[in-house]
N, C-alpha and C positions, 0 to 999 in steps of 0.2 A: 644591252650591252655591258653593264655595269653587274647585272645580275649573273651574267655567263664568267665574267673574270673572278666573279664573287665564286661562285662555284667550284672553279680550279684550284682558289687557293684556301678552299676550308673544305676540311671533310669532317663531317658530325664522329664518327667513328676515334678521331683523335684526340686523345687528351692528355694535355699537357700538364705537367705534375713541375714543379717548382723543386728544383737541387737541394735546397738547405731548406728545411721548414722555418714557416714563420717564428721569429721568438728563440731559435737556435744559433745564432750568427754567432753571438756574443761566446758561446759554448763552443764552437768551432775555432774561435780566436785564440780562445783560451787554451783549448787542445793544442793547437798548432804553435803557440807560445813557448808554451811548457816543452813539448816538445824539443823545438830549436835551443831554449836554456839547456838542458838536458842534454843535448848533444854536443853544446860549445862548452860546457862546464866539464863534463867527464875528459873530452877529447885534450882541452887545456889539460886539467890534473894530470893527465896522463904526459904530455910533453912536458910540461915544468920538471915533475917526478924524473921522468928519464934524463932531460937536460942537466937537473941538478946531480943525478947519480952520474952521469957522464963526465961532469967538474970534480967530482969526487974518486972517480977510479981510474980517470984518463980514458977513457974509451969513448972516443969523441961522437960518433953520428950515431953508434949502435943502439943503445941501450933508449935514446931519444925516438929511434925511428919504431924500434919495440915495444915500449909504453906509448908510443902515439896511438899505434895499431891498437893495443890493448883497450885505451880509453875508447878509442872511436868505434870499437866490437860493443863495449859496456855500454855506449851511447846509444847502438842499433839498438842492443836489447831493451834497454829501458824504454826507448821509444817505441818499440813493439809492445811491450807490457803496457806501455801509456794509451797506445791505440785500443788495446784488446779491452783493455777495463772501461774505455769513452766507449764502448762497442754494445758490450754486456749492459751499460747501463741505458743506452738506447732502446734497447731491444723490448 
């Protein structure tokens, strides 16, 4: 009975490969940390710059929103570049 149950659960043609290669976990943590930090910094710089400009010019939320979106876009572009650089090194 145990042999039949084992045959159902096991297939000789199926080979499971790990999603993350051994020894590369630290590289993935570093990449995702760098990406998160880059997005945080660019968005924060954009928002703070827009807030300061709004205070100087008296245009309450307009420049804050625009510069926040510019900062978020710059962060997304930077994340894209970081991911491409990482993938080019791994291949």
